[in-house]
C-alpha positions in Angstrom: -87.4 35.8 -39.3 -84.1 34.9 -37.8 -82.2 34.1 -41.2 -84.0 36.9 -43.9 -83.8 35.9 -47.2 -84.6 37.2 -50.7 -86.5 34.8 -53.0 -86.0 34.6 -56.2 -87.6 32.0 -58.9 -86.1 30.9 -61.7 -88.5 29.9 -64.3 -88.2 28.2 -67.8 -91.1 27.5 -69.9 -92.1 25.4 -73.1 -93.8 26.8 -75.8 -96.9 25.4 -74.8 -97.2 26.8 -71.7 -99.4 29.3 -70.4 -97.1 31.8 -68.4 -100.3 33.6 -67.1 -101.4 30.7 -65.1 -97.8 30.5 -64.3 -97.3 33.8 -62.7 -100.3 33.7 -61.0 -99.7 30.3 -59.1 -96.7 31.4 -57.8 -97.9 34.9 -57.0 -100.7 33.7 -55.4 -98.3 31.5 -53.0 -95.4 33.8 -53.0 -96.6 37.1 -53.3 -96.0 40.0 -55.1 -93.0 40.0 -57.6 -90.8 43.2 -57.2 -87.9 42.7 -59.7 -88.4 40.4 -63.3 -86.0 39.7 -65.6 -86.8 39.8 -69.5 -87.6 36.5 -70.6 -84.3 34.8 -73.0 -84.2 32.0 -74.8 -83.1 29.0 -72.8 -80.8 26.9 -75.1 -77.2 26.7 -72.7 -78.2 23.2 -72.4 -80.4 20.1 -73.8 -81.0 18.7 -70.3 -85.2 19.9 -70.9 -85.7 19.1 -74.4 -87.0 15.6 -74.2 -89.6 16.5 -71.9 -90.1 20.2 -72.6 -89.4 20.8 -76.4 -87.1 23.0 -78.0 -88.5 26.6 -78.3 -87.6 26.8 -74.3 -87.9 30.1 -72.2 -86.1 31.6 -69.1 -87.1 34.2 -67.0 -85.8 34.9 -63.1 -88.3 37.0 -60.9 -88.0 38.1 -57.1 -90.7 38.2 -54.4 -91.2 41.2 -52.2 -91.7 39.4 -49.3 -88.4 38.1 -47.6 -88.3 34.8 -46.4 -86.5 32.2 -44.4 -83.3 30.8 -45.4 -84.4 27.4 -43.7 -87.9 27.9 -45.9 -86.0 26.6 -49.0 -86.4 23.0 -49.1 -89.9 23.3 -48.6 -90.5 26.3 -51.1 -88.6 23.7 -53.5 -91.6 20.8 -52.3 -94.0 23.5 -53.4 -92.5 24.6 -56.8 -92.3 20.5 -57.9 -96.5 20.6 -56.8 -96.6 23.4 -58.8 -94.9 22.0 -61.7 -97.0 19.1 -61.8 -100.3 20.9 -61.7 -99.1 22.4 -65.2 -98.0 19.0 -66.9 -99.4 17.9 -70.1 -101.7 14.8 -70.6 -98.5 12.6 -71.2 -97.3 13.7 -67.7 -94.4 15.8 -69.2 -93.8 19.2 -67.6 -94.2 22.5 -69.6 -92.9 24.5 -66.6 -89.3 24.2 -64.5 -89.6 26.3 -61.5 -86.3 26.7 -59.4 -86.4 28.9 -56.4 -83.4 30.4 -54.7 -82.7 33.1 -52.2 -80.1 36.1 -52.4 -78.4 37.6 -49.2 -76.2 40.1 -48.6 -73.6 37.3 -48.7 -73.9 34.7 -51.3 -77.0 33.2 -53.5 -78.3 29.4 -53.4 -80.0 27.3 -55.6 -82.4 24.9 -54.1 -82.3 21.3 -56.6 -83.3 18.0 -56.2 -80.2 16.2 -57.6 -77.1 15.9 -55.3 -73.8 16.4 -56.4 -70.3 17.2 -54.3 -70.8 20.9 -54.5 -74.8 20.9 -53.3 -75.6 20.1 -49.5 -78.4 18.0 -48.1 -81.2 19.8 -46.7 -83.8 17.7 -46.1 -86.7 15.6 -47.5 -84.7 14.9 -50.8 -83.4 18.8 -51.6 -79.9 19.8 -51.8 -79.1 23.5 -51.7 -76.0 25.1 -53.9 -74.1 27.9 -53.4 -74.7 30.0 -57.1 -72.7 32.5 -56.3 -70.7 34.4 -53.9 -70.2 38.1 -52.6 -67.2 39.8 -53.3 -66.5 43.7 -53.4 -69.9 44.2 -52.9 -70.7 42.3 -56.3 -71.6 38.7 -56.6 -69.3 36.3 -58.0 -69.7 33.0 -60.1 -68.4 29.7 -59.0 -66.7 26.9 -61.3 -70.0 25.0 -60.9 -72.2 28.4 -61.7 -74.9 27.3 -64.8 -73.9 29.4 -67.4 -77.4 31.4 -67.9 -77.0 32.7 -64.2 -73.5 33.5 -65.1 -74.4 35.4 -68.2 -77.1 37.5 -66.4 -75.0 38.0 -63.0 -76.2 42.0 -63.2 -79.8 40.8 -62.5 -78.9 39.0 -59.4 -76.4 42.0 -57.9 -79.8 43.9 -59.0 -82.1 41.7 -56.1 -78.6 41.3 -53.9 -79.4 45.6 -53.9 -83.1 45.6 -53.4 -82.6 42.8 -50.4 -80.3 45.3 -49.3 -82.5 48.2 -48.8 -85.2 46.0 -47.1 -82.8 45.0 -44.1 -81.5 48.1 -43.8 -83.5 50.3 -41.8 -82.8 54.3 -42.0 -79.4 55.4 -39.7 -78.3 52.1 -40.3 
C-alpha cells in the first residue's frame, strides 16, 4: 500500500432504518470498527429531509484496516450500492454513507457532487479536502460541513489512531 489512509464512514440514518443491519453490512465489507462516535441528531441541513424524513441520526466510524488513498472512489461506489440495498419500497433512502479517509496531513471526503473545491477522481466521484492538519490538529476549511466542524475532536482522535498504526517502534 503506497499511500495508506484510515477509512472513515459518515452514517446518516432515518428513523425507520435498521441500524444493526447497516453496521453488519459495512463491517462485513470494510472490517472491524475501531473508533465510533456517539450518535447525534442530524439537523444541520434539510438536504435529506424530503427523501429520508425529519428524524435523522448522524454517526461516524473508522475502521481498523487501512486503505490505499486511491481506493476512495471505488469505496464510494460500493457505499452507494449499500445505500440502495436499504431503500424503502418507494425507492427512497433510509441510510446515507459518506466514506472518507484520514491521513497525518488531511481528511478527505468522497462525494458524487462536483463543486469548485472538489477534485474529480473517476466514475462520477469527487474528493473534497475537508480538514487540513496544522500544529498537530485538524483545522476546518470554509466549506467544511457544520456537523464535521462541530465534531473535529473526534476526527483528531482518528488521526492520532492512524499515526499509531503507521508508526513503528523506534521511529
